[in-house]
Every structure is written in structure tokens, then in C-alpha cells.
C-alpha positions in Angstrom: 43.3 98.1 -1.2 40.2 100.3 -1.4 37.6 100.4 -4.2 38.0 102.8 -7.2 37.4 106.4 -6.3 38.4 105.8 -2.7 41.7 106.7 -1.1 44.2 103.9 -1.3 45.6 102.9 2.1 49.4 103.1 2.2 51.8 101.5 4.6 55.5 101.0 4.8 57.8 98.1 5.7 61.5 97.3 5.6 63.0 94.4 3.7 66.3 93.2 2.1 66.7 92.9 -1.6 69.0 90.6 -3.6 71.8 93.3 -3.7 72.2 93.2 0.1 70.4 96.5 0.6 67.8 97.5 3.2 64.7 98.6 1.3 62.0 100.9 2.6 58.9 99.7 0.7 55.9 101.9 0.5 52.8 99.8 -0.3 49.9 101.6 -2.0 51.9 104.8 -2.6 51.9 106.7 -6.0 55.1 104.8 -6.9 54.4 102.2 -9.6 56.3 98.9 -9.2 56.5 95.7 -11.1 56.6 92.5 -9.0 57.4 89.1 -10.4 55.1 86.3 -9.2 54.7 82.7 -10.5 52.1 83.8 -13.1 54.4 86.6 -14.3 55.1 90.3 -13.8 52.3 92.1 -12.0 51.9 95.9 -11.9 51.0 97.4 -8.6 50.9 100.5 -6.5 53.9 101.1 -4.2 57.6 100.6 -4.5 61.0 101.1 -3.0 61.3 104.6 -1.5 64.8 104.3 0.1 67.8 102.1 -0.1 70.4 101.6 2.6 73.5 99.5 1.7 74.2 96.8 4.3 77.7 95.8 5.2 78.9 92.2 4.9 80.7 92.5 8.2 83.6 94.4 9.7 85.6 91.2 10.3 85.1 90.2 6.7 86.7 93.5 5.6 83.5 95.3 4.6 82.5 97.9 7.2 79.8 99.2 4.9 78.9 102.5 3.2 79.2 105.8 5.1 75.8 107.5 5.3 77.5 110.9 5.5 79.8 110.7 2.5 78.2 107.9 0.5 81.6 106.2 0.1 82.9 102.9 1.6 83.9 103.4 5.2 87.2 101.4 4.5 88.4 104.2 2.2 88.7 106.8 5.0 88.6 105.1 8.3 92.0 103.4 8.0 93.7 106.6 7.0 92.2 108.3 10.0 93.2 105.4 12.2 96.8 105.6 10.9 96.9 109.4 11.7 95.6 108.8 15.2 98.1 105.9 15.8 101.0 108.2 14.7 99.9 110.8 17.2 99.2 108.4 20.0 102.4 106.3 19.3 104.7 109.3 19.4 103.1 110.5 22.6 103.5 107.1 24.2 107.2 106.8 23.2 107.9 110.3 24.6 105.7 110.2 27.8 106.3 106.7 29.2 110.1 106.6 29.5 110.2 110.2 30.7 107.4 109.8 33.2 109.0 106.6 34.7 112.4 108.3 35.0 111.0 111.4 36.7 108.7 109.4 38.9 111.6 107.2 40.1 113.7 110.2 40.8 110.9 111.8 42.8 110.3 108.6 44.7 114.0 108.1 45.6 114.3 111.7 46.8 111.1 111.7 48.8 110.5 115.0 50.5 113.2 116.9 48.6 112.7 120.0 46.5 112.9 117.9 43.3 110.1 115.6 44.6 107.9 118.5 45.4 108.4 120.1 42.0 107.6 116.9 40.1 104.7 116.0 42.3 103.1 119.5 42.2 103.7 119.9 38.5 102.3 116.4 37.8 99.2 117.1 39.8 98.7 120.4 38.1 98.8 119.1 34.5 96.9 115.9 35.2 93.8 117.8 36.5 93.7 120.4 33.8 91.3 119.3 30.9 92.9 118.6 27.5 91.0 121.3 25.7 92.2 123.9 28.3 95.8 122.9 27.9 95.5 122.9 24.1 93.9 126.3 23.9 96.5 127.8 26.3 99.3 126.3 24.2 97.7 127.7 21.0 97.5 131.2 22.5 101.1 131.2 23.8 103.1 129.3 21.1 101.0 130.0 18.0 99.3 133.4 18.6 101.8 135.3 20.8 105.2 133.7 20.0 104.3 132.5 16.5 106.6 129.5 16.8 104.4 126.8 15.5 101.1 126.4 13.6 98.0 126.6 15.8 96.2 123.9 13.8 97.1 120.5 12.5 95.0 120.4 9.3 96.5 118.6 6.4 95.2 116.9 3.3 95.9 113.4 2.1 99.6 113.4 3.0 100.8 111.5 6.0 101.2 113.5 9.2 105.0 112.9 9.4 105.4 114.8 6.2 104.6 118.0 8.1 106.0 117.5 11.5 105.6 121.1 12.8 101.8 120.6 12.8 102.2 117.7 15.3 104.1 119.8 17.9 101.1 121.3 19.7 98.9 118.2 19.7 101.9 116.1 21.0 102.7 118.7 23.7 99.1 118.8 24.9 98.8 115.0 25.2 102.3 114.8 26.8 101.6 117.3 29.5 98.3 115.8 30.5 99.5 112.2 30.5 103.0 112.9 32.0 101.7 114.2 35.3 99.5 111.3 36.2 102.1 108.6 35.4 104.8 110.5 37.4 102.5 110.6 40.4 101.8 106.8 40.2 105.4 105.9 39.7 106.6 108.2 42.5 104.0 106.6 44.9 105.0 103.1 43.9 108.7 103.9 44.3 108.2 105.4 47.8 106.3 102.3 48.9 109.0 100.0 47.7 111.8 102.0 49.2 110.1 101.6 52.6 109.7 97.9 52.3 111.6 95.4 54.6 113.7 93.8 51.9 115.1 97.2 50.8 116.0 98.0 54.4 117.7 94.6 54.6 119.7 95.3 51.5 120.9 98.6 53.0 121.9 96.7 56.3 124.0 94.3 54.2 126.1 97.3 53.1 124.9 97.6 49.5 125.3 101.0 48.0 122.2 103.2 47.6 122.0 103.1 43.8 122.8 99.4 43.7 119.7 98.8 45.9 117.6 101.1 43.8 118.5 99.5 40.5 118.9 95.9 41.6 116.0 95.5 44.1 113.6 98.5 44.0 112.9 99.5 40.4 111.6 96.2 39.1 109.0 95.8 41.8 108.2 99.6 41.7 107.4 99.4 38.0 104.5 96.9 38.3 101.9 99.4 39.3 103.0 102.1 36.8 103.0 99.5 33.9 99.4 98.7 34.9 98.4 102.4 34.8 100.3 103.0 31.6 98.5 100.2 29.7 95.2 101.2 31.2 95.9 104.8 30.0 96.3 103.6 26.5 92.5 103.5 26.5 92.4 107.1 27.7 95.1 108.0 25.1 93.0 106.6 22.3 89.7 107.9 23.5 91.2 111.2 24.7 92.4 111.9 21.2 88.9 113.0 20.3 89.2 116.2 22.3 92.7 117.0 21.2 92.0 116.2 17.5 88.9 118.5 17.6 90.8 121.4 19.2 93.6 121.3 16.6 91.6 120.1 13.6 93.7 116.9 13.4 92.2 114.5 10.9 92.3 111.4 13.0 90.0 108.7 14.2 88.7 110.9 17.0 87.3 113.6 14.7 86.0 110.9 12.4 84.0 109.3 15.3 82.7 112.7 16.3 81.5 113.5 12.8 79.9 110.1 12.5 78.1 110.5 15.8 76.8 114.0 15.0 75.4 112.9 11.6 74.3 109.4 12.9 76.6 107.6 10.5 76.1 104.2 12.0 78.5 102.2 9.9 81.3 104.6 10.4 80.6 104.8 14.2 80.6 101.0 14.6 83.8 100.5 12.7 85.7 103.2 14.5 84.5 101.9 17.9 85.6 98.4 17.0 89.1 99.7 16.1 89.4 101.4 19.4 88.3 98.2 21.2 90.9 96.2 19.4 93.6 98.7 20.4 92.6 98.7 24.0 92.4 94.9 24.3 95.7 94.6 22.6 97.3 97.1 25.0 96.0 95.0 28.0 97.5 91.9 26.4 100.9 93.6 26.1 100.7 94.6 29.8 100.1 91.0 30.8 103.2 89.9 28.9 105.3 92.6 30.5 104.2 91.5 33.9 105.9 88.1 33.4 109.2 89.9 32.9 108.8 92.2 35.9 107.6 89.4 38.2 108.8 85.9 37.2 106.4 84.3 39.7 103.5 85.4 37.5 104.7 83.0 34.7 104.1 79.9 36.9 101.2 81.2 39.0 
């Protein structure tokens, strides 16, 4: 502290108050603050200039206060997470059975016209970025043909209450994901059909489709299941692009807004939810392995 008539030196420091808030304290500023010491309340220069509420911990059910909205993160993030899981879940249910079926058909009919169509189409859609596919679908189906809405903006209602707004986001995710899984399934099926035990089954006189369904498919599905569960991470992370293109109020757009406005609490909470989903998907994949290959259970 300087003498009277001289400029008082000011400095700042961070602390935590009794209400679990981070406090930016400006010592020596024009702010007047009363501080309680053992001898009583003492008046001094300086005081709290900024408060930032701290969270009690995501695992304890308190992800903190959003610095963008000023509201608890828990009020909005779980609604956004639900919306994203609806979109990702429907896409997963549509894509995976269809991709496995088309990949198996292409692998069984290696070199045929069907195989070439599925392989070429799958390669085409898997290399096109999500935003390009989404914008193209908006131009064709929403602008030119006017069949469906070109955006998926809705208020507080659940996404399944307005299903027509989900068509274009679902179609975009399906086309991008479908092609890659078809190619992996087809490659795995071709490899299995060329294996020695499949040739032995044919030599024993078993019918073609009996060999395919009884001996080939189970082993051929191990690699695609691995890719499918790994792509759950892409599906959750890739929702960011699709949600932004269509204005879909999900976790992807929530994280983008949090990152742009440096909303740390919202960003950490959303990232943690994505990590939980990805780890859970890998755990499910490990369980499915035990049914596809019984040797894994006792290995």
C-alpha cells in the first residue's frame, strides 16, 4: 500500500469463497470491501470483481453452470444428448442390418454385377464428406422436389414428434455409414469363402447356402462387428457436422457452441458423455465376440 496522495498499487488473484465459487479478487482497486479478521470487520480497498460458479463434479450429478447461458448445464445437455441418441440410434438400427446383408450378398457373389454395384456405390458414398451429402440431399429433396423439410429445427418437443424433420439427417448418416460397412463385410465374406474349411464343406456335398449360413457367415461377421462398434465413435462424433448442416438441436451442435464461446463446463460434460457412449459400445462389441467365436470365452 502506498502513502496518502500516491497511487495505490493494485493486483489481482483468484480464490474460492464459501459458496463454492471462483472469485477474482482485485486488491487495492476502487472497490470497497469489508473483511472479517479476529479483531473484527476491517474496511479495505479492493474486492471481488468476478465470480465463476464451480461444479461439484460431473459424476456427482452437477456438471456446473453454463458460461454461455448462465443456466445449469444439466438442464440442457441431457435433452441435447437424448436428441442425438435418437438420431444415432435410428441410424444404427437401419444401417447395420442392411449393410451386413448387402455386404454378405456382394461377398458371396464375388465378381458379379451385383458385387460391382454394391462395391462401387459403397466406395462412392463412404468417401464423400457428410456436409456434401447433406447439402446435396437438401437441394434435391427439399428445394427441387419439396418432399421433406430442409432443416431439423424444433423446440422443446421430442424429435419423434415430428418425424419428417428426421428424414434428411437420417438419410445423410445412412448413406455415409452404409458404404463403409458394406465394403468391410464384403471383404471379410470373400476371405472366408476362400478358406480351406469352406472348400472342405463343399467337397462333402453340402449345398451352397447351407455352407454360407452354417459355416461362413459367423466367422465373416467378426471383422464387420469390430468395425461397426468402432464406427459408433464416428457416428457420435460425426453427428456434429450433420447436426450443424440441418440445424438439429443435438449434442453435436451443443458442443460446437460451447467450444466457440469457450463454455468450459458444457464442453467437458458433453465430451464425457461421448466418452461413456464410445466405451460402452466397445464393451458391447466384446460381449458379441463371445457369441460369434466361443473360443474367446475361455481364452
